[in-house]
Each structure stands twice: as structure tokens, then as C-alpha cells.
C-alpha positions as a Markdown table, in Angstrom:
| # | Residue | x | y | z |
|---|---|---|---|---|
| 1 | Met | -3.6 | 7.4 | 30.7 |
| 2 | Ile | -1.8 | 8.2 | 27.8 |
| 3 | Thr | -2.2 | 11.9 | 26.3 |
| 4 | Pro | -2.8 | 11.5 | 22.6 |
| 5 | Lys | -0.2 | 13.5 | 20.4 |
| 6 | Tyr | -2.9 | 14.5 | 18.1 |
| 7 | Pro | -6.9 | 15.2 | 17.9 |
| 8 | Pro | -8.6 | 12.0 | 18.3 |
| 9 | Thr | -9.8 | 10.7 | 14.6 |
| 10 | Gly | -11.1 | 7.2 | 15.4 |
| 11 | Thr | -10.7 | 4.4 | 13.1 |
| 12 | Thr | -9.9 | 5.5 | 9.5 |
| 13 | Ile | -12.6 | 5.8 | 7.0 |
| 14 | Phe | -10.9 | 3.1 | 4.8 |
| 15 | Thr | -11.1 | 0.5 | 7.4 |
| 16 | Val | -14.8 | 1.4 | 8.2 |
| 17 | Met | -16.0 | 1.4 | 4.8 |
| 18 | Ser | -14.3 | -2.1 | 4.1 |
| 19 | Ala | -15.9 | -3.6 | 7.2 |
| 20 | Leu | -19.0 | -2.1 | 6.3 |
| 21 | Ala | -18.8 | -3.7 | 2.8 |
| 22 | Asn | -17.9 | -6.9 | 4.4 |
| 23 | Glu | -20.7 | -7.0 | 6.9 |
| 24 | Tyr | -23.5 | -6.0 | 4.1 |
| 25 | Lys | -21.8 | -8.2 | 1.4 |
| 26 | Ala | -21.4 | -5.0 | -0.7 |
| 27 | Ile | -19.3 | -4.6 | -3.7 |
| 28 | Asn | -16.1 | -2.9 | -2.3 |
| 29 | Leu | -15.1 | 0.1 | -4.4 |
| 30 | Ser | -14.1 | 2.0 | -1.4 |
| 31 | Gln | -10.6 | 1.1 | -0.2 |
| 32 | Gly | -7.9 | 1.5 | -3.0 |
| 33 | Phe | -6.5 | -2.2 | -3.8 |
| 34 | Pro | -7.3 | -4.1 | -6.9 |
| 35 | Asp | -9.3 | -7.1 | -7.0 |
| 36 | Phe | -7.1 | -8.7 | -9.8 |
| 37 | Gln | -3.8 | -10.7 | -9.6 |
| 38 | Ile | -0.4 | -9.3 | -9.8 |
| 39 | Asp | 1.5 | -10.2 | -13.0 |
| 40 | Glu | 2.6 | -13.9 | -12.8 |
| 41 | Thr | 6.0 | -12.8 | -13.8 |
| 42 | Leu | 6.5 | -10.7 | -10.9 |
| 43 | Gly | 5.1 | -13.3 | -8.6 |
| 44 | Asn | 7.5 | -15.8 | -10.3 |
| 45 | Leu | 10.7 | -13.5 | -9.6 |
| 46 | Val | 9.8 | -13.3 | -6.0 |
| 47 | Gly | 9.4 | -17.1 | -5.6 |
| 48 | Lys | 12.7 | -17.3 | -7.5 |
| 49 | Ala | 14.4 | -15.1 | -4.9 |
| 50 | Ile | 13.1 | -16.8 | -2.0 |
| 51 | Gln | 14.3 | -20.0 | -3.5 |
| 52 | Asn | 17.6 | -18.4 | -4.2 |
| 53 | Gly | 18.1 | -17.5 | -0.5 |
| 54 | Phe | 17.3 | -14.0 | -0.5 |
| 55 | Asn | 15.6 | -14.3 | 2.9 |
| 56 | Gln | 18.0 | -12.4 | 5.4 |
| 57 | Tyr | 18.1 | -8.7 | 6.1 |
| 58 | Ala | 18.6 | -6.5 | 3.3 |
| 59 | Pro | 20.9 | -3.5 | 3.6 |
| 60 | Met | 19.2 | -0.7 | 5.4 |
| 61 | Ile | 19.2 | 1.5 | 2.3 |
| 62 | Gly | 17.8 | -1.2 | 0.1 |
| 63 | Leu | 19.2 | -3.7 | -2.4 |
| 64 | Gln | 21.7 | -2.2 | -4.4 |
| 65 | Asn | 20.3 | -3.5 | -7.5 |
| 66 | Leu | 17.0 | -2.3 | -7.0 |
| 67 | Arg | 18.1 | 1.3 | -6.2 |
| 68 | Glu | 20.1 | 1.0 | -9.5 |
| 69 | Ala | 16.8 | -0.1 | -11.3 |
| 70 | Ile | 15.1 | 2.7 | -9.6 |
| 71 | Ala | 17.5 | 5.2 | -10.7 |
| 72 | Asn | 17.2 | 3.8 | -14.4 |
| 73 | Lys | 13.5 | 4.2 | -14.4 |
| 74 | Val | 13.8 | 7.8 | -13.1 |
| 75 | Leu | 16.0 | 8.4 | -16.0 |
| 76 | His | 13.9 | 6.6 | -18.4 |
| 77 | Phe | 10.4 | 8.5 | -17.4 |
| 78 | Gln | 11.9 | 11.8 | -16.0 |
| 79 | Lys | 15.0 | 12.2 | -17.9 |
| 80 | Val | 16.8 | 13.0 | -14.6 |
| 81 | Ala | 19.9 | 11.3 | -13.2 |
| 82 | Ile | 19.6 | 9.8 | -9.5 |
| 83 | Asn | 22.3 | 8.5 | -7.5 |
| 84 | Pro | 21.3 | 5.1 | -6.4 |
| 85 | Asp | 23.4 | 5.3 | -3.4 |
| 86 | Ala | 23.0 | 8.8 | -1.9 |
| 87 | Glu | 19.6 | 9.6 | -3.0 |
| 88 | Ile | 17.3 | 6.5 | -3.0 |
| 89 | Thr | 16.1 | 4.7 | 0.3 |
| 90 | Ile | 13.9 | 1.7 | 0.2 |
| 91 | Thr | 10.9 | 1.9 | 2.6 |
| 92 | Pro | 8.3 | -0.6 | 3.9 |
| 93 | Gly | 5.6 | 1.6 | 1.9 |
| 94 | Ala | 4.9 | 5.2 | 1.1 |
| 95 | Thr | 3.1 | 5.9 | 4.0 |
| 96 | Tyr | 5.9 | 5.1 | 6.2 |
| 97 | Ala | 8.3 | 7.3 | 4.0 |
| 98 | Ile | 5.7 | 10.2 | 4.4 |
| 99 | Tyr | 6.0 | 9.7 | 8.2 |
| 100 | Thr | 9.7 | 9.5 | 8.2 |
| 101 | Thr | 10.1 | 12.4 | 6.2 |
| 102 | Phe | 8.0 | 14.3 | 8.8 |
| 103 | Ala | 10.2 | 13.0 | 11.7 |
| 104 | Thr | 13.4 | 14.2 | 9.8 |
| 105 | Ile | 12.2 | 17.9 | 9.3 |
| 106 | Leu | 9.8 | 18.7 | 12.0 |
| 107 | His | 10.1 | 20.3 | 15.5 |
| 108 | Pro | 7.3 | 21.3 | 17.6 |
| 109 | Gly | 5.8 | 24.5 | 16.5 |
| 110 | Asp | 6.6 | 24.1 | 12.8 |
| 111 | Glu | 3.8 | 24.7 | 10.3 |
| 112 | Val | 3.2 | 22.5 | 7.3 |
| 113 | Ile | 0.8 | 23.6 | 4.6 |
| 114 | Val | -1.6 | 20.9 | 3.7 |
| 115 | Leu | -4.0 | 20.9 | 0.6 |
| 116 | Glu | -7.2 | 19.5 | 1.3 |
| 117 | Pro | -8.8 | 17.1 | 0.7 |
| 118 | Ala | -5.8 | 15.2 | 1.8 |
| 119 | Tyr | -4.7 | 11.6 | 2.4 |
| 120 | Asp | -5.7 | 10.8 | 6.0 |
| 121 | Ser | -1.9 | 10.3 | 7.4 |
| 122 | Tyr | -0.8 | 13.6 | 6.7 |
| 123 | Ile | -2.1 | 15.7 | 9.5 |
| 124 | Pro | -1.8 | 12.8 | 12.3 |
| 125 | Asn | 1.5 | 12.7 | 11.2 |
| 126 | Ile | 2.4 | 16.4 | 11.6 |
| 127 | Tyr | 0.5 | 16.6 | 15.0 |
| 128 | Ser | 2.6 | 13.6 | 16.1 |
| 129 | Phe | 5.7 | 15.7 | 16.0 |
| 130 | Gly | 4.2 | 18.8 | 17.7 |
| 131 | Ala | 3.8 | 20.7 | 14.6 |
| 132 | Val | 0.7 | 22.2 | 13.2 |
| 133 | Pro | -1.0 | 21.7 | 9.9 |
| 134 | Val | -2.2 | 24.6 | 7.9 |
| 135 | Arg | -5.1 | 23.4 | 5.9 |
| 136 | Ile | -5.8 | 25.0 | 2.4 |
| 137 | Ser | -8.7 | 23.7 | 0.4 |
| 138 | Leu | -8.3 | 23.0 | -3.2 |
| 139 | Arg | -10.6 | 25.1 | -5.3 |
| 140 | Ser | -14.3 | 23.5 | -5.2 |
| 141 | Asp | -14.8 | 23.9 | -9.0 |
| 142 | Asp | -12.1 | 21.8 | -10.2 |
| 143 | Phe | -10.0 | 20.7 | -7.3 |
| 144 | Asn | -6.8 | 22.8 | -8.3 |
| 145 | Val | -4.7 | 24.4 | -6.3 |
| 146 | Asp | -5.5 | 28.1 | -4.9 |
| 147 | Trp | -2.1 | 29.5 | -4.8 |
| 148 | Asp | -3.1 | 32.9 | -3.6 |
| 149 | Lys | -4.7 | 31.2 | -0.5 |
| 150 | Val | -1.3 | 29.2 | 0.1 |
| 151 | Lys | 0.9 | 32.2 | -0.2 |
| 152 | Ala | -1.5 | 34.0 | 2.3 |
| 153 | Ala | -1.1 | 31.0 | 4.4 |
| 154 | Val | 2.6 | 31.0 | 4.9 |
| 155 | Thr | 4.4 | 32.4 | 8.1 |
| 156 | Asn | 7.7 | 32.5 | 9.7 |
| 157 | Lys | 6.8 | 29.2 | 11.2 |
| 158 | Thr | 6.1 | 27.4 | 8.0 |
| 159 | Lys | 8.6 | 24.7 | 7.4 |
| 160 | Ala | 7.0 | 22.7 | 4.5 |
| 161 | Ile | 4.5 | 22.0 | 2.0 |
| 162 | Ile | 3.3 | 18.5 | 1.2 |
| 163 | Ile | 1.7 | 17.9 | -2.2 |
| 164 | Asn | 0.0 | 15.0 | -4.0 |
| 165 | Asn | 0.4 | 14.4 | -7.7 |
| 166 | Pro | -1.5 | 12.7 | -9.0 |
| 167 | His | -4.0 | 13.5 | -6.5 |
| 168 | Asn | -5.9 | 11.2 | -4.1 |
| 169 | Pro | -8.8 | 11.5 | -4.1 |
| 170 | Cys | -9.5 | 14.0 | -6.8 |
| 171 | Gly | -7.7 | 12.3 | -9.7 |
| 172 | Val | -6.3 | 15.7 | -10.8 |
| 173 | Thr | -2.7 | 16.2 | -12.2 |
| 174 | Trp | -0.4 | 19.4 | -11.8 |
| 175 | Ala | 0.2 | 21.6 | -14.7 |
| 176 | Glu | 3.4 | 23.4 | -15.4 |
| 177 | Gln | 2.2 | 26.8 | -13.8 |
| 178 | Asp | 1.5 | 24.9 | -10.5 |
| 179 | Phe | 5.2 | 23.9 | -10.4 |
| 180 | Gln | 6.2 | 27.5 | -11.4 |
| 181 | Glu | 4.3 | 28.8 | -8.2 |
| 182 | Leu | 5.6 | 26.2 | -5.9 |
| 183 | Ile | 9.2 | 27.1 | -7.1 |
| 184 | Thr | 8.7 | 30.8 | -6.3 |
| 185 | Leu | 7.0 | 29.7 | -2.7 |
| 186 | Val | 9.9 | 27.4 | -1.9 |
| 187 | Ala | 12.5 | 30.0 | -2.8 |
| 188 | Gln | 10.9 | 33.0 | -1.2 |
| 189 | His | 10.3 | 31.1 | 2.3 |
| 190 | Asn | 13.2 | 28.5 | 2.2 |
| 191 | Leu | 10.4 | 25.4 | 2.4 |
| 192 | Tyr | 10.9 | 21.9 | 2.1 |
| 193 | Val | 8.6 | 19.9 | -0.2 |
| 194 | Ile | 7.2 | 16.5 | 0.5 |
| 195 | Ser | 6.2 | 15.3 | -2.9 |
| 196 | Asp | 3.6 | 12.3 | -2.8 |
| 197 | Glu | 3.9 | 10.8 | -6.2 |
| 198 | Val | 2.7 | 7.3 | -5.5 |
| 199 | Tyr | 0.6 | 7.2 | -8.7 |
| 200 | Glu | 3.1 | 8.4 | -11.0 |
| 201 | His | 2.5 | 5.6 | -13.5 |
| 202 | Leu | -1.4 | 6.2 | -13.5 |
| 203 | Val | -1.4 | 9.2 | -15.6 |
| 204 | Phe | -3.8 | 9.0 | -18.5 |
| 205 | Asp | -5.1 | 10.1 | -22.1 |
| 206 | Gly | -1.5 | 10.4 | -23.5 |
| 207 | Lys | -0.1 | 12.8 | -20.7 |
| 208 | Glu | 3.1 | 12.0 | -18.7 |
| 209 | His | 3.7 | 12.3 | -15.2 |
| 210 | Ile | 5.7 | 15.5 | -14.2 |
| 211 | Ser | 7.7 | 15.1 | -11.1 |
| 212 | Val | 9.4 | 17.7 | -8.9 |
| 213 | Leu | 12.5 | 16.0 | -9.8 |
| 214 | Arg | 12.6 | 17.7 | -13.1 |
| 215 | Tyr | 13.1 | 21.1 | -11.3 |
| 216 | Pro | 16.6 | 21.5 | -9.7 |
| 217 | Glu | 14.9 | 24.5 | -7.6 |
| 218 | Leu | 12.7 | 21.9 | -6.1 |
| 219 | Arg | 14.7 | 18.7 | -6.2 |
| 220 | Ser | 17.2 | 20.2 | -4.0 |
| 221 | Arg | 14.6 | 20.9 | -0.8 |
| 222 | Ser | 12.4 | 17.8 | -1.5 |
| 223 | Phe | 11.7 | 14.5 | -0.5 |
| 224 | Ile | 9.7 | 12.3 | -3.4 |
| 225 | Val | 7.8 | 9.5 | -2.1 |
| 226 | His | 7.2 | 6.5 | -4.3 |
| 227 | Ser | 5.0 | 3.3 | -4.2 |
| 228 | Phe | 5.6 | -0.3 | -5.8 |
| 229 | Gly | 2.2 | -1.2 | -4.6 |
| 230 | Lys | 0.1 | 1.1 | -7.0 |
| 231 | Ala | 2.1 | 0.4 | -10.4 |
| 232 | Phe | 2.4 | -3.4 | -9.7 |
| 233 | His | -1.2 | -4.2 | -8.2 |
| 234 | Ser | 0.5 | -5.3 | -4.9 |
| 235 | Thr | -0.7 | -2.9 | -2.1 |
| 236 | Gly | -0.2 | -5.8 | 0.5 |
| 237 | Trp | 3.4 | -5.9 | -0.1 |
| 238 | Lys | 3.8 | -2.3 | 1.4 |
| 239 | Met | 6.9 | -1.6 | -0.6 |
| 240 | Gly | 8.1 | 2.2 | -1.5 |
| 241 | Tyr | 10.9 | 4.3 | -1.4 |
| 242 | Cys | 12.1 | 7.8 | -1.1 |
| 243 | Ile | 14.3 | 10.0 | -3.3 |
| 244 | Ala | 15.8 | 13.0 | -1.8 |
| 245 | Pro | 19.1 | 14.9 | -2.4 |
| 246 | Pro | 22.3 | 13.3 | -0.3 |
| 247 | Glu | 21.9 | 15.8 | 2.5 |
| 248 | Leu | 18.3 | 15.3 | 3.1 |
| 249 | Thr | 18.6 | 11.6 | 2.4 |
| 250 | Gln | 21.4 | 11.2 | 5.2 |
| 251 | Ala | 19.0 | 12.7 | 7.6 |
| 252 | Phe | 15.9 | 10.7 | 6.4 |
| 253 | Arg | 18.4 | 7.5 | 6.8 |
| 254 | Ala | 19.2 | 8.6 | 10.3 |
| 255 | Ile | 15.4 | 8.1 | 11.3 |
| 256 | His | 14.8 | 5.1 | 9.1 |
| 257 | Gln | 17.5 | 3.0 | 10.5 |
| 258 | Tyr | 16.0 | 3.0 | 13.9 |
| 259 | Leu | 12.3 | 2.4 | 12.8 |
| 260 | Ala | 12.1 | -0.5 | 10.1 |
| 261 | Phe | 16.0 | -0.6 | 9.4 |
| 262 | Ser | 15.4 | -2.9 | 6.3 |
| 263 | Val | 12.6 | -3.9 | 3.9 |
| 264 | Asn | 11.4 | -7.1 | 2.7 |
| 265 | Thr | 14.5 | -8.8 | 1.1 |
| 266 | Pro | 12.8 | -11.4 | -1.6 |
| 267 | Met | 10.2 | -8.7 | -2.8 |
| 268 | Gln | 13.1 | -6.2 | -3.3 |
| 269 | Gln | 15.3 | -8.7 | -5.2 |
| 270 | Gly | 11.9 | -9.6 | -7.5 |
| 271 | Ile | 10.9 | -5.9 | -8.1 |
| 272 | Ala | 14.5 | -5.3 | -9.1 |
| 273 | Ala | 14.2 | -7.8 | -11.9 |
| 274 | Tyr | 11.0 | -7.0 | -13.0 |
| 275 | Leu | 12.1 | -3.5 | -13.5 |
| 276 | Gln | 14.4 | -4.6 | -16.1 |
| 277 | Asp | 11.6 | -4.3 | -18.7 |
| 278 | Leu | 10.0 | -0.9 | -18.0 |
| 279 | Ser | 7.2 | -2.0 | -20.6 |
| 280 | His | 5.3 | -3.4 | -17.5 |
| 281 | Leu | 4.6 | 0.1 | -16.3 |
| 282 | Glu | 3.2 | 1.4 | -19.5 |
| 283 | Ala | 1.2 | -1.6 | -19.8 |
| 284 | Thr | -0.1 | -0.7 | -16.2 |
| 285 | Thr | -1.1 | 2.8 | -17.5 |
| 286 | Thr | -3.2 | 1.3 | -20.5 |
| 287 | Met | -5.0 | -1.3 | -18.4 |
| 288 | Leu | -6.2 | 1.5 | -15.7 |
| 289 | Gln | -6.9 | 3.8 | -18.2 |
| 290 | Asn | -9.2 | 1.2 | -19.9 |
| 291 | Lys | -10.9 | 0.5 | -16.5 |
| 292 | Arg | -11.4 | 4.1 | -15.9 |
| 293 | Asp | -13.2 | 4.6 | -19.1 |
| 294 | Phe | -15.1 | 1.3 | -19.0 |
| 295 | Phe | -16.5 | 2.4 | -15.5 |
| 296 | Leu | -17.1 | 6.0 | -16.6 |
| 297 | Asn | -19.1 | 4.7 | -19.4 |
| 298 | Glu | -21.2 | 2.4 | -17.3 |
| 299 | Met | -21.8 | 5.0 | -14.8 |
| 300 | Lys | -23.5 | 7.3 | -17.3 |
| 301 | Ala | -26.7 | 5.3 | -16.9 |
| 302 | Thr | -26.7 | 6.2 | -13.2 |
| 303 | Lys | -27.8 | 9.3 | -11.3 |
| 304 | Phe | -24.1 | 10.0 | -10.4 |
| 305 | Lys | -22.4 | 12.7 | -12.3 |
| 306 | Ser | -18.4 | 13.4 | -12.9 |
| 307 | Leu | -16.7 | 16.5 | -13.0 |
| 308 | Lys | -14.4 | 15.0 | -15.5 |
| 309 | Pro | -12.4 | 11.9 | -16.0 |
| 310 | Ala | -9.8 | 11.4 | -13.5 |
| 311 | Ala | -6.5 | 12.5 | -14.9 |
| 312 | Gly | -4.3 | 10.2 | -12.8 |
| 313 | Ser | -4.8 | 7.7 | -9.9 |
| 314 | Tyr | -7.2 | 4.8 | -9.8 |
| 315 | Phe | -10.0 | 6.7 | -8.2 |
| 316 | Gln | -12.9 | 8.7 | -9.8 |
| 317 | Leu | -14.7 | 11.2 | -7.9 |
| 318 | Met | -18.7 | 11.2 | -8.6 |
| 319 | Asn | -21.4 | 13.6 | -7.5 |
| 320 | Tyr | -24.5 | 12.6 | -5.9 |
| 321 | Glu | -26.4 | 15.7 | -5.6 |
| 322 | Asp | -29.3 | 14.1 | -7.7 |
| 323 | Ile | -29.6 | 11.2 | -5.5 |
| 324 | Ser | -29.6 | 12.4 | -1.7 |
| 325 | Asp | -29.0 | 15.7 | 0.4 |
| 326 | Leu | -27.2 | 13.5 | 3.1 |
| 327 | Pro | -23.7 | 14.8 | 3.8 |
| 328 | Ser | -20.9 | 12.5 | 2.2 |
| 329 | Lys | -20.1 | 10.4 | 5.0 |
| 330 | Glu | -23.8 | 9.4 | 5.8 |
| 331 | Phe | -24.5 | 9.0 | 2.2 |
| 332 | Ala | -21.7 | 6.5 | 1.8 |
| 333 | Val | -22.8 | 4.3 | 4.8 |
| 334 | Trp | -26.5 | 4.5 | 3.4 |
| 335 | Leu | -25.3 | 3.6 | -0.1 |
| 336 | Thr | -23.3 | 0.5 | 1.3 |
| 337 | Lys | -26.2 | -0.7 | 3.5 |
| 338 | Asn | -28.8 | -0.1 | 1.1 |
| 339 | Tyr | -27.5 | -0.7 | -2.4 |
| 340 | Gly | -24.6 | -2.8 | -1.9 |
| 341 | Val | -21.7 | -0.5 | -2.9 |
| 342 | Ala | -19.1 | 1.1 | -0.9 |
| 343 | Cys | -17.4 | 3.9 | -1.7 |
| 344 | Ile | -15.2 | 6.6 | 0.2 |
| 345 | Pro | -16.8 | 9.9 | 1.1 |
| 346 | Leu | -14.8 | 13.2 | -0.1 |
| 347 | Gly | -15.8 | 14.5 | 3.3 |
| 348 | Ser | -13.4 | 12.2 | 5.0 |
| 349 | Phe | -10.6 | 13.7 | 3.2 |
| 350 | Tyr | -11.2 | 17.0 | 5.3 |
| 351 | Gln | -10.5 | 17.7 | 8.9 |
| 352 | Asp | -13.8 | 19.8 | 9.0 |
| 353 | Glu | -17.0 | 18.5 | 7.5 |
| 354 | Asn | -17.3 | 19.2 | 4.0 |
| 355 | Asn | -20.9 | 19.2 | 2.6 |
| 356 | Glu | -20.2 | 19.0 | -1.0 |
| 357 | Lys | -21.9 | 16.0 | -2.5 |
| 358 | Trp | -18.9 | 13.8 | -3.7 |
| 359 | Val | -17.7 | 10.5 | -3.0 |
| 360 | Arg | -14.5 | 8.4 | -4.5 |
| 361 | Phe | -15.0 | 5.1 | -6.4 |
| 362 | Cys | -11.9 | 3.0 | -7.0 |
| 363 | Phe | -12.0 | 1.7 | -10.5 |
| 364 | Ala | -8.7 | -0.9 | -10.3 |
| 365 | Lys | -11.2 | -3.5 | -10.3 |
| 366 | Lys | -12.0 | -6.5 | -12.5 |
| 367 | Glu | -14.7 | -5.3 | -15.3 |
| 368 | Glu | -17.1 | -7.9 | -13.8 |
| 369 | Thr | -16.9 | -6.1 | -10.3 |
| 370 | Leu | -17.2 | -2.6 | -11.8 |
| 371 | Asn | -20.3 | -4.1 | -13.8 |
| 372 | Ala | -21.8 | -5.5 | -11.1 |
| 373 | Ala | -21.5 | -2.4 | -8.8 |
| 374 | Val | -23.2 | -0.3 | -11.5 |
| 375 | Gln | -26.1 | -2.7 | -11.9 |
| 376 | Asn | -26.7 | -2.0 | -8.1 |
| 377 | Leu | -26.4 | 1.6 | -8.4 |
| 378 | Leu | -28.9 | 1.7 | -11.4 |
| 379 | Ala | -31.7 | 0.9 | -8.7 |
| 380 | Leu | -31.0 | 4.5 | -7.3 |
């Protein structure tokens, strides 16, 4: 009998809801993946890489040209210079990078501050290393950080804080004051920061993504996690990377070399070539904002209500208190079975049951998919 390393969680809600969507032939706005094709140019570049023989192991840290392309991208968008050799490691997805970061810094008994609602891998990762997640809920009125609660939660065992900006599932982004609060916290308690920034290129309404990389006080203590899948509509490729200062990167790679070792070579080569034109990323932002706006406009005719348009990510929270008294998990199952639209309950992003009437819809879909979903929801 194997003793579990963390409390049993069962199958993830993303798998459960996608399976229900398939079973009931429902429109799947639950799991966060697009239903449209990647850019043909990117696909052709990967195909070309295969034809040109990029089919063997890549270097453990990633292809040189891809790391250089990432450094150029960071310089362009964040105005920060990154050393592509000493500070960037290519990983098989962002979730892997988060796990490897926790493996790098955590020991039994360490505490990590987790802001809930939180992406579902964070807490099981923390438990698996014998560490303890300290859960702090975001404010219920706007899903922003309650810094007074965060400060009160820090102990002499606190090792790190994990943040997610733009936020999944709430779609909020951080303000300057949030970063200043984090700087003070990190300095006072010598904490590490794990910054999950996978939706960095999905920030809307003319605003820019602000990374922890812009703040030297944070950069020196941070692991910044990114994903190509979100920006390039290629979630199935499982391609990401981690940026950290040289000393932290060296420790990260010491673990990485014995886990995945290296990452899909032709896709690295294709992405490196694709990143030579950064306008692809700006086009992604525009396209996803248009999809968000289309979805919200269509949803006005339903009984769902939104707090505000998602400032980032490709998820929109919607409130269903005018529709049902069911808890969010039961409501999501009921909606899938009876009205043919799958979503993700906000309660699944908390370790304890959350009774607020919110569900998450993914709007990274074709307009005809979004319209068909809304037509089903109009029957409520």
C-alpha cells in the first residue's frame, strides 16, 4: 500500500468536466484550450524543423536560438535584459516548471503562501515535498490580494509565496501597489517568489503585462514561469520555460536534468523562428480580447452576471446566483447535463468548499462555438 504524499484530491476538475462534456455532447467551455488552429506559419516552421533534422535530444537547458529569442522578447516587452545562457531554461510546460521550482526550494516543514482561488497543481506540489501550503483567500468583492491577511500569515517557516498574474481563474491583473507590497514582504522575510505568468500575452484593454522581472528586489528571489501554449494556441505541445537569476537557475537545472532532461527539439526550433516576429504575440492579444468582448456581449442576454470583464487570461468568471442555489461544483455538473454547456466551478480552485456562486468559462473558442453555448444558456 503506497502512502499518499498529499491529501487525496481525486481526478482534476478539468478532466472531470471535459469527460462530462464528451459524455453529454456538451459545448466545452471548461478546460482551457482553444478549438481553433494554430497559426499556419508556426506549424510550417515546426514541420520544416523536422524535415531539416531537428529530431534528436536538445541541450538540457534548451536550444540556444530559442533562449536568445526569449531574451529578446523579454527585452522588448519588459525592458529587462536577461542572460539566455544563465537565466532561461526550456521546460515541458509551465506546470512542470512550477513543480521543478518547488522541488528546488522546498524541504519538509517549509510553508508556502498560496492565494486562493489557485491553479490546482500548486497545493499538491507543495505537499509532495513535505511542505505546508498556507492558503489565503483573495478578496471576495474584486478577487484582489488582501495584503493584511498575507502579512499575518507569514511565520518563521514561510519559505515562499506563489503568485499568478494574470490570474486563473479570476482574470484579474496586479497593480503597482501589489508589487510594492510583495517587495516589502520578500525583503522582510527573505522569501522566494514563484511567479506564474503563463497568460502574460493575454492582457487586455490597452494595458501591458507587468512582470516581477521589472523589480530588481523581486527578480533576485524569483522563479518566473511561462508557457508557449497559451500565447500560440498550442496547449497540447506542453512547451514552457523558467526564468530565474543564475544561482537559482543552476539549482533549478540540477533537478530538471534528472526529470525531463530536455524538451521537444523540432518545436523548440519552430518557436525560435516564429519569435523572430513579435507581432504574432500582439495579434494574439487583439484576437483574444475580441473573443472576450464577443462572449460578454452575447452573455448579456442570459441570467449570468459578470463582476467585470477579465483583465487578462482567456477565462471569464460569471455569477449564477439568479439561476440556482446549488454549490458551484454541483451547478457545473447540472449545467453540463441539462443545458449542454460545460464550465469550471470556482469552488474547485479552493481546498475547502466555497459557496460563492461563480463559474469559469473559457472564451478562447471560435465565435460559432461561443454563440452556440450562449444559445443553450438562453434556455435557463
